[in-house]
Residue, then its C-alpha position, 0 to 999 in steps of 0.5 A: l510332230l512339229s509346229c512352227a510359224t515362219g521366223s519362230v521356234a519349232k515346238v514339239e506337239e506330240q512325241p511319239t506322232n501317232l502315224a495312223t492319224l498323221t495323214q488326216r491331221y495334215a489335211d486338216f491343218g492345210a484346209a484351215f491354212i488355205a481357208n485363212h490365207s485366202a480370206a485375208d486375200r494375201p498370197w500364200f504357199l503351202f507345201a504339204s509333204f505327207n508321210h505316205v507312202h514312205v515305209t517307217d522303221a516299225n515296217y521291218s517288224k510286225a510284232n504288236p502292230p499299232p492301231g491303223y497298221s496295214d501290212w507295211q504302211f500306216s493308215s487311218v482306221e477308215f482306210c485299213g484293209s480298204s483298197g484290196r491292194g494291201g497296205t500300200g493301196d490303202a496308203v495311197q487311197e488315204l493320200d488321195d482323199a487327203v489331197g482331195q480335201l486340200l484341192a476342194s479347200v482351194k475351190r471353196a475359198g475361191a482361189e482356184r483361178k490364183t492357185i497353182t498346184f504341184f503334185t510330185s512323188d518319188n514313190g514306187n512300192p518297195e521290193y519287199g513285202d506288199m507288191l500288190g500296191n504297184l499293180p497294174l503297173r511293174g517294177y517297184k521303189a528304186s527301180n527303173w520302173e518306178 
């Protein structure tokens, strides 16, 4: 996990990164960023690129799963097993919650009318492993149905 302000040198904050806590930490950082920059009444740009719902290298082996390991995805303890759609469903729920936190921060900051929000994704569920994450949609990651 790196931190860096514009024009400065990146600093390693954590190695290795605890993937089970990363989504909430992104949301917390983003919420604080929104509050601070909105309070200063300055224009701001936040690019929040979450690690969910991509698979990690660790997903190719289920031996000795770390805390937060949910089938083929990492989720926080709060979201593991919460969706009924496997690890991918859990990760999507956690991502949805984190995006909701960022949008709530924009609202709390009174910046709704001055903020443009874009949400994009290239994430379908992979063909292997946890296929429940895509239901009721068909197809999988990198397919025509993504």
